[in-house]
C-alpha positions in Angstrom: 0.0 0.0 0.0 1.5 3.3 -1.1 1.5 6.1 1.5 1.8 9.9 1.2 5.3 11.1 1.9 5.7 13.0 5.2 7.0 16.1 3.4 3.8 16.4 1.3 1.6 16.1 4.4 3.6 18.7 6.2 3.5 21.1 3.3 -0.3 20.6 3.1 -0.5 21.3 6.9 1.6 24.4 6.5 -0.5 25.7 3.6 -3.8 25.0 5.6 -2.4 26.7 8.7 -1.2 29.8 6.6 -4.7 30.0 5.0 -6.4 29.8 8.4 -4.0 32.5 9.8 -4.5 34.8 6.8 -8.3 34.4 7.1 -8.2 35.0 10.8 -6.3 38.2 10.3 -8.2 39.5 7.3 -11.8 38.7 8.0 -13.8 40.7 10.6 -16.8 38.4 10.8 -16.7 36.4 13.9 -18.2 33.2 12.3 -15.4 33.3 9.6 -12.8 33.9 12.4 -14.1 30.7 14.2 -13.9 28.8 10.9 -10.4 29.9 10.3 -9.4 28.7 13.8 -10.9 25.3 13.0 -8.8 25.2 9.8 -5.7 25.9 11.9 -6.6 23.2 14.4 -7.0 20.7 11.6 -3.7 21.7 10.1 -2.0 21.0 13.4 -3.8 17.7 13.7 -2.7 16.7 10.1 0.9 17.5 11.1 0.6 15.2 14.2 -0.9 12.4 12.2 1.7 12.6 9.5 4.5 12.6 12.0 2.9 9.6 13.8 2.5 7.7 10.6 6.1 8.4 9.7 7.5 6.9 12.9 4.8 4.2 13.1 3.5 5.5 16.4 -0.1 6.1 17.5 0.9 9.3 19.4 -0.1 11.5 16.4 -3.6 10.0 16.4 -3.9 10.5 20.1 -2.9 14.1 19.8 -5.3 14.6 17.0 -8.1 13.2 19.2 -7.1 15.8 21.9 -7.2 18.5 19.2 -10.7 17.4 18.2 -11.8 17.6 21.8 -10.3 21.1 22.2 -11.9 22.2 18.9 -15.3 20.9 20.1 -15.1 22.8 23.3 -13.9 25.9 21.4 -16.9 25.7 19.1 -19.3 25.3 22.0 -17.9 28.3 23.9 -17.4 30.3 20.8 -20.9 29.9 19.5 -22.3 30.8 23.0 -20.2 34.0 22.9 -21.2 34.7 19.4 -24.9 34.5 20.3 -24.3 36.9 23.2 -22.3 39.2 21.0 -25.0 39.3 18.3 -27.8 39.8 21.0 -25.9 42.8 22.4 -24.5 44.5 19.2 -27.0 43.2 16.5 -24.0 42.5 14.3 -21.2 39.9 13.9 -18.5 42.4 12.9 -15.6 42.1 15.3 -15.0 45.9 15.1 -18.2 46.5 17.0 -16.5 45.1 20.1 -14.7 48.5 20.5 -17.9 49.6 22.2 -17.0 47.2 25.1 -14.0 49.4 26.2 -14.5 50.7 29.7 
């Protein structure tokens, strides 16, 4: 069975992470910012899985399961904050949070 070389998987993970970071820095919509964070989490998980497959260890898959757990908690808390933010400001633009300054 042919496998994907580790370098290709790491390049894909780096590209996904860079796209997620660029989206996080450019977009001002909170939903898109949360989606970009998820892309970055998945890129890190892909790097762990690729490294674990390269050294024939299950550690990469275990770390990916932990990343999925953190991502699920981030989504739950993030969506709750998003609903509260929208209820208060009637917009999902992150620049509206400037009104929260004391």
